N, C-alpha and C positions, 0 to 999 in steps of 0.2 A: 339801205341795207344794215341801218345803225341800230347798234344793239343794248340795251340798258347796262352798266356798270354793274349792276345789282343782280344780273341773271347769272345762274350759276355757267360755268365755260365748259364747252366740251372738251374732256380728255382725252378720246378714241371716237373714231367711225368708221364703221365698214359695211358694206354689201355683201349681202349671201353669195352662194357661188352659181344660182342662176339668174341675179339680180333681181328677185322678187320681192325680199326685203330688206331692208337694212336696220343697223344696231346703232346708238350712241351710247357712250358712258361720259357722265356729269360727275361734279363733287355730290349730288344727292342721289343718283342710283344709273341705272341703265333704261333705255325706252325703246322698246322696236316698233317699226311704222313697216308697213308695205308700200312696197316704191310706186305701183303702179296710180296711186289716188293718194298715197302721203297719208294716210288713215291711222293712227296709234292705234297699237293692239294689245301693248302689253307694256307694262312700267313697275319696275320695284324701286322704292327709296328707302336704301337702308346704307347710303354713304357713296365714298370714290370710287369710281371702276376705271382703270386704263385700260384692259381688253377686254373687249365683248365681240364674240365671232359666232354667226348662227350659222347652224347644219342645212344647208338646203331650206327648205320648207318646212322641216321640221321639231316639234319643242324643244330640242336640245341646243343649250348655249355654252362655250365654253366661254368662262368669266374669270378675270384676276383683278383685284383690289389695289387701289392708289396706295395704298401702305397710310391714308389720312386716319383711319379707325383702326385698332389694334387687332379686331376682329376680320380686317381685309388688308390680308398682308400681300405685299408684290409676289411673295415669294412660292404663295399656293394658288393653283390652278383648280378650278370648281366645275366641275359640269353639270348645269343644272337645266331641269325640266321645267319650265315656264307653264305648262297644263299641273301638273301637282303641285309645284313651287318648292318642290323638293331639290336638295342636292344629291347628285348618283353615285358621283365620286371625289374624290380629292387627291390631287395631287402635290408633294411639297419638294422644294428645290431649296439648295444652298445659299444661290443668290436670285435675286429679282429676275421674273419672265419678261422679256424683250418684246415676245410675240407668238401668237398661236396660231396655227393652220391646221385645220384637217376636212376629207372628206368621206364619204363613206367607210373607207377601210383602213384610213392611217387619220393617226393624231401627230401632229407636229410642234415641239416646243424648245424657241429658240430663248438660251441663255446669252449672257456675253459673250462667254468664249466656247459655249458647247451648245449642242445640239442632240434631241431626243426624238426618237422615232417609236410611235407604240401601233399596236393592231387597235383599233379603235373597238371593238366587238368585246374581244377578253381584257383589255386593257395592260398587257403584258409586254415590257419593253424591247425592242426589236434591236435598236441600234444606239449608240450614244456615238456623236461625230464631233471629233476635236475642232475647230475654228479656229478664224483668227478673229481679234477683240470685235466684236460687231456691237458699239453702243447705242446704236440706232435700232435693232432690233429687226435690222433688213432681211426681207426675205420676201420669196414668192412661190406657190406651191399651187399646180397646174389640179385642179377640183376634178378632171375627169381620170376615171379607176384604169384606164388605158393607160396615158401619158402623166402617170402618176409622178409627173417630176418637182423636185425641190431644188430652189434657186438661191446659195447664198453668196454675201462677199468671200473672194479667198485671198484678200488682201487688203491691208490700212491705208497703203501708199499708192495701188492704183486699182482700176477699175476692171479685177479678172473676178469672174463668176463660177462658182461650182455648183455645178450641175449633180445630181443627185438621183439616184431611181428609188422609191422608197419601195416600188414593191418587191424589186430583184435585191435591195439593199446592199448596191454598191454604186461607186460614183461612175458618171457617165461620160463627161469630159468637164474641161475647163475652156471658158470664153473667156479672151481679152478683150473687154469689151471697149474700153476708155483708159486715158491716159490719167485720169484723175480717180477719185475715190468715188464709188456708187454712190447715187442720190436717192434711185429708185429703179423697180423694175415690176414687172407683170409678164406671167404667162397667156397665150391666148388659151382659149375655152378648149381647147383639142391637146395644147402643151405642145404643139408642134413648132411653136414661134417665142421668143422671148424679146422684151421690148426692155431697155437699157437707157437711165440718163446718169452721168456722173454729177459731181459738188459742181462743176462750172456751168452744167445746163444747157450748154448752147445746141449743143450738138445731141439726137435721139436717134438711138439707133436699135435696128431689128435682126433678130438671130435666128438664123436655121437651129433648130437644136441638134437634129443628129447627124448635121455636119460641121455643126460648132464653128459657124459661120457666118458674117455679116450679109444680110441679105438686101437690107436698105437703111438709108441716112438721110434722117433730115434735120436740116440746120433751123432751130429753134429762133434762134437771133445770135446776134453780134456780142449783145452785153453777157456776163453771167446771171442765171436768176435759177433759185433752186426748184426743182421739180418736186411738187408735193407727189401729184398721184399721175398714174398712168393706169388706161383700162383701152382693152382692144374689142370691137363691135364682136357679139356671137359670134361664129360661124363652124360649121361641119369640116373646112377646110382653111382655106387660105383668108384671113378676116380682108374685112373691105377696109377698115378703116382705125386708126389709132387714136386717142383724144387725149389729154395732159393737162392739167393746172400748172402753174407755177406761180413763184413769191412776186412777180410783178402785177399778178391780180389777173390774170388772162387766160381764156381757155383757146388750147392748140387744136388744131385738127388735122392729122397726115392720112393723106390718102395712099392704099395698096394698089397693088396690080389689079386686082378687081374691077375697078373702078375706071383703069387705064386704058383697058383693052388692047392692050400691045403696046402701047405707045411708046413705052420706056425699052422694051425687046431690044431694039437696035443698039442702043447704049451700053449694053451689060459687057460685050466683050470689051470695048473700050474702057468701062469700069474695072473690070477685072486685071489690066496694066498697067492703074493708075494709083500710086500708095494713098492710104487712108485719108492722109493730111490733105490731099491734094483732091481726093475724089469726092471728099465733102461738100466741094465748093460746086463741083458738075451735078451735084442734086436737082433734079427739076424743081420747080415752085408749086407743089403738090402741100403746100402746108396754108394754114388759112387761121385767122385769129379772130376771137371775139375778146375784147379788152373791157375791163371794171368788170367783168364776171364777177371777183371776189375781190374784197377790200384788200390791197397791198401788204403782205407780208403776214396775212393771216391763211395758215394752214386752211388746204381743204379734200377734199376724198371725191372721185368723179367715178361716174362709168356710163357704159353708151348699152344702150339695148333697143328690142323691138327693130332690130332694121331691117328692111323692107324694098327689095327690089323691085323696081315697077317694071309690070309684066305687059302694061298697053303702050304701045308703040305709038297712040296720038298725046300722050303725055310727056312730057319736059323732064321731068321728075327721073333720076338714075335711082335713087335711093333718099327713103325717110328714115332717121330717128329720132328716138329719144335720149336727150342727155341729161343726166343727174348728178347735180353739186350740192355737197354738203360742206359747210364751212364750220371752222372751229370756233366760232362767235357765235354759234345757235342758229344757221336758217341753212334752209332746202332752197332750189333752186331748179326747177323742171325745162327746159329748151327744147323746141321741136328744131330738127338739120334736116332742111331739103337741100339736097346735089342734082345738078342737071348733069345731064350729059358730057356737056364740055368742062363740068367740074367747077362750075358756079355754087356758089352757098349762098343759101340765106337763115334767118335765124328768127324764132321768136320766143320770148318768153313766155312760158304756160301758166305757170305757178312758181309761188312765190308764200314761204312764210316760216314762222319761228320754230323752230322744232322744242323748245322748250316750254313756249306757250301754250301748246296745243294739248287738248284736254279728249282724255281718253270715251271713247264710245261706250266704254261701261261704267262713267261716271255717271 
């Protein structure tokens, strides 16, 4: 996965809400790819972009410049139509935009110490939230309209999370997730669960949002490592699986209850009586690792999709899924994950290509 030092650097990478497309921003412009086949569907070469977010499979993008060109200010958000090639709306702020998230009803703009919520259809501002300093632009947004929750760091010194209901425009709860400041978090597709990791990176926790409680706790490792990206498997109810990438270059897979067929249930009463610091050590080994997926220290973005539970009793496979990884040195990799009923896993690398050298079908 070596890359040329002359290649443009990836400044941002994101999957859309249903994992059908992904976008990257570089020092030259931005590119949109189909996730299932890696085909380059759109590119625009006009300068550096630090944020590129796509609304499901629509033609609407939210883009923010990286500030390397005067016309691409990091304080200006542009809603851009890739079909017409026109800017539909621009919003200007006093400070740099750290993150943007949206779904079909809400647009969320995260600054360092404020977060703004807009109605996406009318573009009227609905709420301005004062937040703890958020220099990383860390946030999570549930894409579904029913559990339209927003998660923001609630502290600079501890791993506390503020959960905000963007439909009812009110705070839902605060979760004290970790002792150290947060490094990564993501909602499950239905917004019922939130996964978090701290800057220490040794423990990944999954929380039941409605009760502001820790439901699962997984030990990633004993040494510190930055968690770059987290992703739940798509599910209508309880997610089967949680995946993560870290600065060690490894891909981590954590299995949840739907694959365990009740094997953990006997320990829940015991777990509820043990302090968190001890309880973490008692978590079962439902953690699998694939090493050297990403060069150590290279930032990455991950998602898991097309999860299938085997219906045939004759097959040994309990689950089959695709795991997609985008690296900030400009590469894309797709793995197929197969999991047996006994939670034994196997991986195969299906595709790998350079995102920056790919030529559009329209060329």
